MDAnalysis code that builds the backbone (N, CA, C; Angstrom):
import MDAnalysis as mda
import numpy as np

u = mda.Universe.empty(150, n_residues=50, atom_resindex=np.repeat(np.arange(50), 3), trajectory=True)
u.add_TopologyAttr("name", ["N", "CA", "C"] * 50)
u.add_TopologyAttr("resid", np.arange(1, 51))
u.add_TopologyAttr("resname", ["MET", "LYS", "SER", "ASP", "HIS", "GLN", "ARG", "LEU", "SER", "HIS", "ALA", "ALA", "MET", "GLN", "VAL", "CYS", "LEU", "ILE", "MET", "ARG", "GLY", "GLU", "LYS", "MET", "ASN", "SER", "GLU", "TRP", "LEU", "VAL", "TYR", "ILE", "LYS", "PHE", "VAL", "GLY", "LEU", "TRP", "ILE", "ALA", "LEU", "MET", "LEU", "MET", "ILE", "GLY", "VAL", "MET", "LEU", "SER"])
u.atoms.positions = np.array([
    [-9.973, -8.909, 11.120],
    [-8.523, -8.762, 10.990],
    [-8.047, -9.415, 9.690],
    [-8.659, -10.549, 9.353],
    [-8.263, -11.250, 8.134],
    [-8.589, -10.401, 6.910],
    [-9.783, -9.781, 6.920],
    [-10.173, -8.955, 5.784],
    [-9.239, -7.751, 5.649],
    [-8.785, -7.192, 6.770],
    [-7.846, -6.073, 6.719],
    [-6.557, -6.501, 6.035],
    [-6.062, -7.684, 6.388],
    [-4.819, -8.173, 5.783],
    [-5.008, -8.386, 4.284],
    [-6.158, -8.928, 3.896],
    [-6.434, -9.144, 2.475],
    [-6.487, -7.811, 1.740],
    [-7.085, -6.807, 2.391],
    [-7.165, -5.491, 1.763],
    [-5.774, -4.891, 1.598],
    [-4.911, -5.062, 2.615],
    [-3.556, -4.526, 2.539],
    [-2.779, -5.190, 1.411],
    [-2.856, -6.504, 1.309],
    [-2.122, -7.204, 0.254],
    [-2.672, -6.814, -1.116],
    [-3.986, -6.597, -1.211],
    [-4.580, -6.172, -2.478],
    [-4.073, -4.782, -2.851],
    [-4.001, -3.879, -1.877],
    [-3.490, -2.531, -2.130],
    [-2.030, -2.590, -2.561],
    [-1.246, -3.449, -1.914],
    [0.167, -3.588, -2.276],
    [0.297, -4.090, -3.711],
    [-0.558, -5.024, -4.097],
    [-0.533, -5.533, -5.469],
    [-0.881, -4.427, -6.456],
    [-1.855, -3.594, -6.109],
    [-2.229, -2.488, -6.987],
    [-1.064, -1.522, -7.148],
    [-0.352, -1.240, -6.048],
    [0.797, -0.334, -6.111],
    [1.858, -0.909, -7.040],
    [2.109, -2.224, -6.934],
    [3.099, -2.876, -7.803],
    [2.683, -2.756, -9.261],
    [1.402, -2.953, -9.537],
    [0.916, -2.849, -10.915],
    [1.078, -1.426, -11.431],
    [0.771, -0.443, -10.594],
    [0.901, 0.957, -10.993],
    [2.367, 1.289, -11.271],
    [3.265, 0.795, -10.405],
    [4.682, 1.094, -10.572],
    [5.222, 0.481, -11.863],
    [4.625, -0.623, -12.313],
    [5.049, -1.244, -13.564],
    [4.369, -0.603, -14.772],
    [3.503, 0.365, -14.513],
    [2.773, 1.033, -15.590],
    [3.702, 1.810, -16.507],
    [3.173, 2.201, -17.673],
    [3.991, 2.850, -18.687],
    [4.476, 4.220, -18.225],
    [3.534, 5.073, -17.819],
    [3.912, 6.445, -17.453],
    [3.324, 6.786, -16.088],
    [4.120, 7.485, -15.302],
    [3.656, 7.947, -13.990],
    [3.904, 9.446, -13.889],
    [2.882, 10.186, -13.507],
    [3.102, 11.601, -13.235],
    [3.358, 11.784, -11.744],
    [3.694, 12.987, -11.341],
    [4.075, 13.240, -9.949],
    [2.927, 12.944, -8.989],
    [1.685, 13.160, -9.430],
    [0.545, 12.892, -8.549],
    [0.503, 11.419, -8.168],
    [0.750, 10.518, -9.145],
    [0.750, 9.087, -8.857],
    [1.869, 8.745, -7.892],
    [3.045, 9.379, -8.062],
    [4.167, 9.094, -7.166],
    [3.818, 9.489, -5.740],
    [3.206, 10.655, -5.570],
    [2.808, 11.106, -4.233],
    [1.790, 10.136, -3.641],
    [0.826, 9.705, -4.463],
    [-0.205, 8.772, -4.001],
    [0.417, 7.446, -3.580],
    [1.354, 6.939, -4.385],
    [2.006, 5.663, -4.069],
    [2.786, 5.778, -2.764],
    [3.512, 6.896, -2.577],
    [4.270, 7.085, -1.336],
    [3.330, 7.105, -0.139],
    [2.192, 7.804, -0.273],
    [1.236, 7.888, 0.826],
    [0.671, 6.514, 1.159],
    [0.298, 5.761, 0.127],
    [-0.256, 4.420, 0.343],
    [0.790, 3.517, 0.989],
    [2.037, 3.618, 0.537],
    [3.110, 2.806, 1.108],
    [3.309, 3.100, 2.584],
    [3.308, 4.383, 2.938],
    [3.456, 4.763, 4.345],
    [2.271, 4.247, 5.161],
    [1.059, 4.365, 4.620],
    [-0.147, 3.915, 5.317],
    [-0.099, 2.412, 5.554],
    [0.302, 1.645, 4.524],
    [0.396, 0.186, 4.665],
    [1.429, -0.163, 5.726],
    [2.575, 0.516, 5.705],
    [3.624, 0.238, 6.690],
    [3.118, 0.527, 8.101],
    [2.402, 1.642, 8.272],
    [1.854, 1.990, 9.587],
    [0.864, 0.932, 10.056],
    [-0.046, 0.515, 9.174],
    [-1.052, -0.481, 9.548],
    [-0.393, -1.806, 9.918],
    [0.643, -2.208, 9.174],
    [1.338, -3.457, 9.482],
    [2.031, -3.357, 10.836],
    [2.676, -2.215, 11.112],
    [3.350, -2.031, 12.402],
    [2.348, -2.095, 13.547],
    [1.191, -1.433, 13.377],
    [0.164, -1.443, 14.421],
    [-0.351, -2.865, 14.624],
    [-0.553, -3.595, 13.527],
    [-1.029, -4.970, 13.627],
    [-0.041, -5.851, 14.367],
    [1.248, -5.673, 14.098],
    [2.275, -6.475, 14.777],
    [2.306, -6.133, 16.263],
    [2.187, -4.840, 16.584],
    [2.233, -4.421, 17.986],
    [1.023, -4.948, 18.757],
    [-0.146, -5.005, 18.114],
    [-1.359, -5.452, 18.804],
    [-1.402, -6.965, 18.957],
    [-0.823, -7.683, 18.005],
    [-0.922, -9.148, 18.045],
    [-0.049, -9.737, 19.144],
])
């Protein structure tokens, strides 16, 4: 469970770095939205299980 949380925070950091990047095309935006939704789902499931 701890490693999952570390992976989620690492993914969130990567998304922040990408969003601060110089140029983003639509593919990156779609990818970021998908990752954001996935992280939110995993966090909700983790809260419900704990």
